[in-house]
TILUMMAR-44150 format. One record per residue (C-alpha): residue number from 1; residue in three letters; chain; y, x, z. Coordinates in steps of 0.05 Angstrom, whole numbers. Layout:
// residues N
{gulo NUM; ALA; A; {Y; X; Z}};
...
This chain:
// residues 381
{gulo 1; MET; A; {-4; 3; -6}};
{gulo 2; ASP; A; {69; 21; -17}};
{gulo 3; LEU; A; {106; 57; 40}};
{gulo 4; PHE; A; {165; 8; 25}};
{gulo 5; LEU; A; {114; -56; 33}};
{gulo 6; LEU; A; {75; -28; 105}};
{gulo 7; ILE; A; {134; -11; 144}};
{gulo 8; PRO; A; {172; -82; 138}};
{gulo 9; LEU; A; {94; -112; 148}};
{gulo 10; VAL; A; {85; -71; 207}};
{gulo 11; LEU; A; {146; -98; 233}};
{gulo 12; THR; A; {129; -174; 215}};
{gulo 13; ALA; A; {82; -164; 265}};
{gulo 14; ASP; A; {121; -129; 317}};
{gulo 15; LEU; A; {166; -189; 314}};
{gulo 16; ASP; A; {108; -230; 317}};
{gulo 17; TYR; A; {76; -199; 375}};
{gulo 18; ALA; A; {138; -203; 420}};
{gulo 19; ASN; A; {151; -282; 392}};
{gulo 20; GLY; A; {66; -299; 416}};
{gulo 21; ALA; A; {80; -264; 480}};
{gulo 22; ASN; A; {149; -299; 495}};
{gulo 23; ASP; A; {132; -361; 469}};
{gulo 24; VAL; A; {60; -383; 482}};
{gulo 25; SER; A; {94; -418; 553}};
{gulo 26; ARG; A; {115; -477; 519}};
{gulo 27; GLY; A; {41; -508; 521}};
{gulo 28; ILE; A; {9; -478; 571}};
{gulo 29; ALA; A; {61; -479; 635}};
{gulo 30; THR; A; {58; -547; 653}};
{gulo 31; LEU; A; {-17; -534; 666}};
{gulo 32; VAL; A; {-8; -479; 707}};
{gulo 33; GLY; A; {59; -503; 744}};
{gulo 34; SER; A; {24; -576; 756}};
{gulo 35; ARG; A; {-44; -536; 794}};
{gulo 36; VAL; A; {-85; -565; 735}};
{gulo 37; THR; A; {-126; -496; 722}};
{gulo 38; ASP; A; {-105; -422; 721}};
{gulo 39; TYR; A; {-69; -367; 688}};
{gulo 40; ARG; A; {-128; -335; 653}};
{gulo 41; ARG; A; {-166; -400; 626}};
{gulo 42; ALA; A; {-93; -433; 606}};
{gulo 43; LEU; A; {-78; -361; 569}};
{gulo 44; ILE; A; {-137; -368; 537}};
{gulo 45; TRP; A; {-134; -447; 518}};
{gulo 46; GLY; A; {-51; -424; 496}};
{gulo 47; THR; A; {-77; -375; 449}};
{gulo 48; VAL; A; {-132; -401; 414}};
{gulo 49; TRP; A; {-94; -471; 391}};
{gulo 50; THR; A; {-28; -416; 380}};
{gulo 51; PHE; A; {-74; -381; 334}};
{gulo 52; ALA; A; {-106; -449; 292}};
{gulo 53; GLY; A; {-18; -470; 277}};
{gulo 54; SER; A; {-8; -407; 253}};
{gulo 55; ALA; A; {-74; -396; 206}};
{gulo 56; LEU; A; {-57; -475; 181}};
{gulo 57; ALA; A; {27; -464; 168}};
{gulo 58; ILE; A; {5; -424; 103}};
{gulo 59; VAL; A; {-7; -487; 87}};
{gulo 60; VAL; A; {32; -534; 109}};
{gulo 61; SER; A; {102; -504; 126}};
{gulo 62; ILE; A; {131; -475; 61}};
{gulo 63; ALA; A; {191; -518; 84}};
{gulo 64; LEU; A; {206; -477; 132}};
{gulo 65; VAL; A; {199; -413; 102}};
{gulo 66; LYS; A; {248; -440; 45}};
{gulo 67; THR; A; {293; -449; 98}};
{gulo 68; PHE; A; {295; -382; 118}};
{gulo 69; THR; A; {286; -348; 56}};
{gulo 70; ARG; A; {345; -385; 18}};
{gulo 71; GLY; A; {384; -431; 77}};
{gulo 72; VAL; A; {425; -365; 104}};
{gulo 73; LEU; A; {441; -318; 43}};
{gulo 74; THR; A; {470; -327; -19}};
{gulo 75; GLU; A; {430; -318; -82}};
{gulo 76; THR; A; {411; -243; -84}};
{gulo 77; SER; A; {350; -204; -112}};
{gulo 78; ASN; A; {338; -142; -127}};
{gulo 79; ILE; A; {393; -97; -95}};
{gulo 80; GLY; A; {344; -45; -72}};
{gulo 81; ASP; A; {359; -11; -16}};
{gulo 82; THR; A; {409; -47; 16}};
{gulo 83; GLY; A; {356; -110; 19}};
{gulo 84; ARG; A; {314; -56; 48}};
{gulo 85; VAL; A; {362; -51; 96}};
{gulo 86; LEU; A; {388; -116; 113}};
{gulo 87; ALA; A; {318; -143; 125}};
{gulo 88; ILE; A; {288; -82; 168}};
{gulo 89; SER; A; {353; -88; 206}};
{gulo 90; VAL; A; {329; -162; 224}};
{gulo 91; MET; A; {266; -151; 244}};
{gulo 92; ILE; A; {282; -91; 280}};
{gulo 93; ALA; A; {339; -128; 325}};
{gulo 94; ALA; A; {304; -199; 342}};
{gulo 95; SER; A; {232; -165; 364}};
{gulo 96; LEU; A; {279; -120; 414}};
{gulo 97; TRP; A; {322; -170; 439}};
{gulo 98; VAL; A; {253; -212; 443}};
{gulo 99; PHE; A; {215; -163; 476}};
{gulo 100; LEU; A; {270; -144; 515}};
{gulo 101; ALA; A; {274; -226; 544}};
{gulo 102; THR; A; {206; -223; 560}};
{gulo 103; ARG; A; {202; -173; 597}};
{gulo 104; THR; A; {247; -206; 643}};
{gulo 105; GLY; A; {212; -268; 641}};
{gulo 106; LEU; A; {259; -294; 601}};
{gulo 107; PRO; A; {248; -354; 545}};
{gulo 108; VAL; A; {292; -345; 489}};
{gulo 109; SER; A; {289; -374; 421}};
{gulo 110; THR; A; {250; -333; 367}};
{gulo 111; THR; A; {289; -375; 325}};
{gulo 112; HIS; A; {357; -356; 346}};
{gulo 113; ALA; A; {341; -287; 348}};
{gulo 114; ILE; A; {334; -289; 270}};
{gulo 115; VAL; A; {389; -328; 260}};
{gulo 116; GLY; A; {434; -284; 291}};
{gulo 117; SER; A; {400; -215; 266}};
{gulo 118; LEU; A; {409; -253; 190}};
{gulo 119; CYS; A; {483; -267; 208}};
{gulo 120; GLY; A; {495; -197; 226}};
{gulo 121; ALA; A; {456; -156; 179}};
{gulo 122; GLY; A; {467; -202; 123}};
{gulo 123; SER; A; {558; -197; 132}};
{gulo 124; PHE; A; {537; -126; 153}};
{gulo 125; ALA; A; {505; -111; 80}};
{gulo 126; LEU; A; {534; -167; 42}};
{gulo 127; GLY; A; {600; -186; 65}};
{gulo 128; THR; A; {619; -244; 100}};
{gulo 129; ASP; A; {611; -287; 39}};
{gulo 130; GLY; A; {531; -265; 33}};
{gulo 131; ILE; A; {528; -323; 85}};
{gulo 132; LEU; A; {515; -388; 65}};
{gulo 133; TRP; A; {544; -414; 135}};
{gulo 134; GLY; A; {548; -481; 122}};
{gulo 135; SER; A; {467; -486; 111}};
{gulo 136; VAL; A; {464; -438; 174}};
{gulo 137; PHE; A; {495; -491; 203}};
{gulo 138; GLY; A; {471; -556; 184}};
{gulo 139; LYS; A; {393; -527; 173}};
{gulo 140; ILE; A; {396; -487; 237}};
{gulo 141; VAL; A; {438; -493; 284}};
{gulo 142; LEU; A; {447; -574; 286}};
{gulo 143; PRO; A; {378; -593; 303}};
{gulo 144; MET; A; {369; -523; 351}};
{gulo 145; VAL; A; {435; -555; 391}};
{gulo 146; ILE; A; {407; -630; 380}};
{gulo 147; SER; A; {329; -617; 396}};
{gulo 148; PRO; A; {342; -605; 470}};
{gulo 149; LEU; A; {387; -663; 489}};
{gulo 150; VAL; A; {339; -701; 452}};
{gulo 151; SER; A; {276; -676; 486}};
{gulo 152; MET; A; {309; -683; 555}};
{gulo 153; MET; A; {320; -756; 540}};
{gulo 154; LEU; A; {251; -765; 515}};
{gulo 155; ALA; A; {218; -735; 572}};
{gulo 156; TYR; A; {259; -777; 628}};
{gulo 157; VAL; A; {246; -838; 595}};
{gulo 158; SER; A; {173; -822; 584}};
{gulo 159; THR; A; {148; -799; 658}};
{gulo 160; PRO; A; {155; -869; 686}};
{gulo 161; LEU; A; {122; -903; 632}};
{gulo 162; VAL; A; {55; -852; 635}};
{gulo 163; LEU; A; {55; -847; 707}};
{gulo 164; LEU; A; {56; -916; 699}};
{gulo 165; GLY; A; {7; -926; 654}};
{gulo 166; LEU; A; {-39; -872; 681}};
{gulo 167; SER; A; {-28; -868; 756}};
{gulo 168; GLY; A; {-85; -882; 788}};
{gulo 169; TRP; A; {-137; -882; 733}};
{gulo 170; GLY; A; {-196; -837; 736}};
{gulo 171; GLY; A; {-223; -835; 673}};
{gulo 172; HIS; A; {-282; -850; 644}};
{gulo 173; CYS; A; {-348; -806; 648}};
{gulo 174; PHE; A; {-402; -795; 592}};
{gulo 175; CYS; A; {-468; -764; 607}};
{gulo 176; VAL; A; {-526; -746; 570}};
{gulo 177; PHE; A; {-587; -744; 610}};
{gulo 178; PRO; A; {-662; -727; 595}};
{gulo 179; ALA; A; {-719; -778; 585}};
{gulo 180; ARG; A; {-779; -791; 558}};
{gulo 181; SER; A; {-812; -853; 520}};
{gulo 182; ALA; A; {-880; -875; 529}};
{gulo 183; LEU; A; {-920; -912; 490}};
{gulo 184; LEU; A; {-962; -963; 538}};
{gulo 185; THR; A; {-1031; -997; 515}};
{gulo 186; VAL; A; {-1066; -1063; 549}};
{gulo 187; GLU; A; {-1139; -1055; 547}};
{gulo 188; PRO; A; {-1176; -1121; 545}};
{gulo 189; SER; A; {-1198; -1112; 616}};
{gulo 190; GLY; A; {-1121; -1118; 630}};
{gulo 191; THR; A; {-1107; -1048; 650}};
{gulo 192; VAL; A; {-1054; -1021; 623}};
{gulo 193; GLN; A; {-1052; -942; 591}};
{gulo 194; MET; A; {-1012; -891; 567}};
{gulo 195; THR; A; {-1020; -870; 497}};
{gulo 196; THR; A; {-963; -817; 482}};
{gulo 197; MET; A; {-906; -793; 518}};
{gulo 198; GLN; A; {-848; -757; 476}};
{gulo 199; PRO; A; {-781; -726; 502}};
{gulo 200; GLY; A; {-719; -763; 488}};
{gulo 201; LEU; A; {-638; -761; 510}};
{gulo 202; VAL; A; {-601; -822; 536}};
{gulo 203; ALA; A; {-530; -836; 539}};
{gulo 204; ALA; A; {-490; -875; 590}};
{gulo 205; VAL; A; {-413; -883; 610}};
{gulo 206; ASP; A; {-392; -895; 680}};
{gulo 207; VAL; A; {-467; -887; 713}};
{gulo 208; PRO; A; {-462; -866; 789}};
{gulo 209; ALA; A; {-509; -806; 766}};
{gulo 210; CYS; A; {-452; -779; 723}};
{gulo 211; ASP; A; {-417; -755; 785}};
{gulo 212; THR; A; {-475; -742; 822}};
{gulo 213; PRO; A; {-489; -666; 824}};
{gulo 214; ALA; A; {-564; -670; 838}};
{gulo 215; GLU; A; {-588; -717; 774}};
{gulo 216; PRO; A; {-599; -676; 717}};
{gulo 217; ARG; A; {-556; -668; 653}};
{gulo 218; ILE; A; {-539; -651; 593}};
{gulo 219; LEU; A; {-479; -664; 579}};
{gulo 220; SER; A; {-424; -689; 637}};
{gulo 221; LEU; A; {-356; -706; 606}};
{gulo 222; ARG; A; {-301; -737; 642}};
{gulo 223; MET; A; {-242; -769; 598}};
{gulo 224; GLY; A; {-186; -780; 644}};
{gulo 225; PRO; A; {-116; -758; 643}};
{gulo 226; ASN; A; {-130; -676; 658}};
{gulo 227; THR; A; {-167; -685; 588}};
{gulo 228; PHE; A; {-109; -710; 562}};
{gulo 229; HIS; A; {-68; -657; 595}};
{gulo 230; TRP; A; {-106; -606; 562}};
{gulo 231; LEU; A; {-103; -648; 496}};
{gulo 232; THR; A; {-19; -634; 494}};
{gulo 233; ALA; A; {-16; -574; 514}};
{gulo 234; GLY; A; {-65; -549; 461}};
{gulo 235; TRP; A; {-28; -592; 411}};
{gulo 236; THR; A; {39; -555; 430}};
{gulo 237; SER; A; {10; -482; 423}};
{gulo 238; PHE; A; {-11; -510; 362}};
{gulo 239; ALA; A; {50; -546; 346}};
{gulo 240; ARG; A; {83; -473; 349}};
{gulo 241; GLY; A; {48; -441; 322}};
{gulo 242; LEU; A; {57; -479; 258}};
{gulo 243; ASN; A; {123; -479; 265}};
{gulo 244; ASP; A; {143; -414; 290}};
{gulo 245; ALA; A; {86; -364; 240}};
{gulo 246; PRO; A; {139; -385; 181}};
{gulo 247; LYS; A; {198; -364; 211}};
{gulo 248; VAL; A; {168; -284; 208}};
{gulo 249; THR; A; {132; -292; 149}};
{gulo 250; ALA; A; {206; -306; 114}};
{gulo 251; LEU; A; {233; -240; 136}};
{gulo 252; MET; A; {176; -213; 91}};
{gulo 253; VAL; A; {178; -251; 34}};
{gulo 254; GLY; A; {254; -247; 33}};
{gulo 255; TYR; A; {249; -174; 42}};
{gulo 256; MET; A; {207; -166; -15}};
{gulo 257; LEU; A; {260; -216; -58}};
{gulo 258; LEU; A; {318; -175; -45}};
{gulo 259; SER; A; {290; -108; -47}};
{gulo 260; GLY; A; {253; -128; -113}};
{gulo 261; GLU; A; {179; -102; -96}};
{gulo 262; THR; A; {119; -140; -93}};
{gulo 263; GLY; A; {43; -120; -89}};
{gulo 264; ILE; A; {19; -152; -25}};
{gulo 265; GLY; A; {10; -237; -16}};
{gulo 266; LEU; A; {35; -282; 11}};
{gulo 267; GLU; A; {-32; -303; 57}};
{gulo 268; TRP; A; {-35; -232; 76}};
{gulo 269; VAL; A; {34; -236; 113}};
{gulo 270; PHE; A; {4; -308; 130}};
{gulo 271; ALA; A; {-54; -266; 168}};
{gulo 272; THR; A; {-15; -212; 190}};
{gulo 273; VAL; A; {31; -257; 235}};
{gulo 274; ALA; A; {-23; -313; 263}};
{gulo 275; LEU; A; {-65; -240; 287}};
{gulo 276; SER; A; {2; -207; 319}};
{gulo 277; MET; A; {24; -270; 344}};
{gulo 278; THR; A; {-46; -285; 378}};
{gulo 279; ALA; A; {-51; -214; 406}};
{gulo 280; GLY; A; {21; -222; 436}};
{gulo 281; ALA; A; {1; -288; 471}};
{gulo 282; TYR; A; {-53; -275; 501}};
{gulo 283; LEU; A; {-32; -197; 530}};
{gulo 284; ASN; A; {38; -211; 547}};
{gulo 285; GLY; A; {39; -279; 553}};
{gulo 286; ARG; A; {41; -290; 623}};
{gulo 287; ARG; A; {108; -265; 652}};
{gulo 288; VAL; A; {149; -327; 618}};
{gulo 289; THR; A; {95; -369; 632}};
{gulo 290; ALA; A; {106; -356; 711}};
{gulo 291; SER; A; {178; -372; 702}};
{gulo 292; LEU; A; {166; -435; 673}};
{gulo 293; ALA; A; {113; -467; 711}};
{gulo 294; GLU; A; {132; -434; 774}};
{gulo 295; LYS; A; {217; -437; 778}};
{gulo 296; VAL; A; {250; -489; 746}};
{gulo 297; THR; A; {209; -550; 779}};
{gulo 298; ARG; A; {155; -570; 815}};
{gulo 299; MET; A; {108; -626; 778}};
{gulo 300; ASP; A; {39; -667; 785}};
{gulo 301; HIS; A; {-10; -664; 728}};
{gulo 302; LEU; A; {16; -734; 699}};
{gulo 303; GLN; A; {93; -715; 695}};
{gulo 304; GLY; A; {60; -644; 651}};
{gulo 305; PHE; A; {19; -687; 607}};
{gulo 306; SER; A; {92; -726; 594}};
{gulo 307; ALA; A; {140; -665; 581}};
{gulo 308; ASN; A; {80; -628; 540}};
{gulo 309; LEU; A; {70; -697; 505}};
{gulo 310; ILE; A; {143; -696; 486}};
{gulo 311; THR; A; {147; -618; 467}};
{gulo 312; SER; A; {92; -626; 421}};
{gulo 313; ILE; A; {117; -690; 384}};
{gulo 314; LEU; A; {179; -665; 372}};
{gulo 315; VAL; A; {153; -597; 350}};
{gulo 316; THR; A; {104; -623; 298}};
{gulo 317; VAL; A; {154; -671; 276}};
{gulo 318; ALA; A; {211; -608; 257}};
{gulo 319; ALA; A; {149; -566; 226}};
{gulo 320; HIS; A; {142; -621; 177}};
{gulo 321; PHE; A; {208; -640; 156}};
{gulo 322; GLY; A; {216; -561; 148}};
{gulo 323; LEU; A; {276; -571; 207}};
{gulo 324; PRO; A; {268; -494; 245}};
{gulo 325; VAL; A; {276; -513; 317}};
{gulo 326; SER; A; {266; -474; 385}};
{gulo 327; THR; A; {203; -502; 416}};
{gulo 328; THR; A; {230; -457; 480}};
{gulo 329; HIS; A; {294; -509; 475}};
{gulo 330; VAL; A; {237; -571; 466}};
{gulo 331; SER; A; {200; -547; 524}};
{gulo 332; THR; A; {244; -517; 582}};
{gulo 333; SER; A; {292; -584; 562}};
{gulo 334; ALA; A; {225; -635; 565}};
{gulo 335; ILE; A; {211; -594; 636}};
{gulo 336; VAL; A; {277; -617; 657}};
{gulo 337; GLY; A; {283; -682; 636}};
{gulo 338; MET; A; {209; -697; 662}};
{gulo 339; GLY; A; {237; -666; 733}};
{gulo 340; LEU; A; {289; -690; 747}};
{gulo 341; HIS; A; {260; -756; 766}};
{gulo 342; ASN; A; {238; -706; 827}};
{gulo 343; GLY; A; {309; -709; 845}};
{gulo 344; VAL; A; {373; -672; 828}};
{gulo 345; ARG; A; {361; -614; 877}};
{gulo 346; SER; A; {294; -611; 853}};
{gulo 347; ILE; A; {313; -563; 801}};
{gulo 348; ASN; A; {323; -493; 802}};
{gulo 349; TRP; A; {386; -502; 770}};
{gulo 350; LYS; A; {400; -411; 777}};
{gulo 351; MET; A; {345; -414; 743}};
{gulo 352; VAL; A; {357; -468; 682}};
{gulo 353; SER; A; {431; -428; 680}};
{gulo 354; GLU; A; {400; -360; 669}};
{gulo 355; MET; A; {362; -385; 615}};
{gulo 356; LEU; A; {419; -431; 592}};
{gulo 357; THR; A; {452; -360; 586}};
{gulo 358; ALA; A; {397; -330; 550}};
{gulo 359; TRP; A; {406; -373; 490}};
{gulo 360; VAL; A; {473; -376; 485}};
{gulo 361; VAL; A; {481; -295; 479}};
{gulo 362; THR; A; {419; -300; 441}};
{gulo 363; ALA; A; {444; -301; 385}};
{gulo 364; PRO; A; {505; -264; 382}};
{gulo 365; LEU; A; {473; -205; 405}};
{gulo 366; SER; A; {416; -201; 354}};
{gulo 367; ALA; A; {473; -206; 308}};
{gulo 368; LEU; A; {500; -147; 343}};
{gulo 369; ILE; A; {441; -112; 346}};
{gulo 370; ALA; A; {431; -122; 277}};
{gulo 371; VAL; A; {496; -93; 256}};
{gulo 372; CYS; A; {477; -37; 298}};
{gulo 373; VAL; A; {412; -19; 268}};
{gulo 374; ALA; A; {436; -35; 188}};
{gulo 375; PHE; A; {485; 18; 200}};
{gulo 376; LEU; A; {449; 69; 219}};
{gulo 377; LEU; A; {397; 52; 168}};
{gulo 378; SER; A; {452; 45; 106}};
{gulo 379; THR; A; {471; 125; 137}};
{gulo 380; LEU; A; {404; 153; 146}};
{gulo 381; LEU; A; {386; 134; 74}};
């Protein structure tokens, strides 16, 4: 592979590793915060579904790739070293900022970091006229500003409905037991004899034996509120992968468009993104997960389910329509909206203010870092 393709591909993997480490918490934080499971199992669950969403993104999320490749910069092509400097600066700047936030346990938006870096490096390389400011505001900034407010409102409204519908419901238990079937014959004398015996299975729902450990069972599955919580956590992680993978993929695609370099297929870029995001989620996802799970507000499993349900729906819809909303903003806002039902004082407003500060400064700081990196690269090249 050409060096000019290998370097940006490695930087793409680096950015997505940082994304996975920071963003896996969005789906699983409520599982840990409501004591449904521990960190290790939650991270495995979130990682598996993140990979599934990232892998599927190549099929269903092309709209997001188009948003980031055509919605920020003016139409430019084959601009050689300038294009290379621009794309590499964006990757380095966004990665640095997301890594720094992850180390401090702050859930920041990779989307904001990418947009800020694009605007900073794009302004340096192409001038301010090289940025489609109207498109940036309408297609990227506006959805990311509105989505947290919508998420908080929906979570606040849906939480009492979830509690009303599911509180006190123990769910249903489905079991499969080993059984034997026999063929009986009646002799002329009136005696009954068993002629054959065959092993078999018997399925039952909500029978007492389902919850009796002493009973031999092949399968015992209880479907209740906790099950739904697990499912929404997986759905949120899946939707996050579906929404975030195209954003980073778009940087590599943008690099190829700007520099005129070819030689690597989009499917290989998506594969690199999916694997890198998965590795970051599993290996370094605990720190930010702890912040959302333990430091924002207390929650039980039904409240956590409500927050996850809203997050998964909004992020999935956004991915479908090509709207690059921040999973960070949607998830955190849903947790706050849910937590308001425990009282305003139940929210750790100091932690929330630190997160808000990180959200506000992400774009401008990423832009500044991108300008500095672009300056250094243009000097060296």
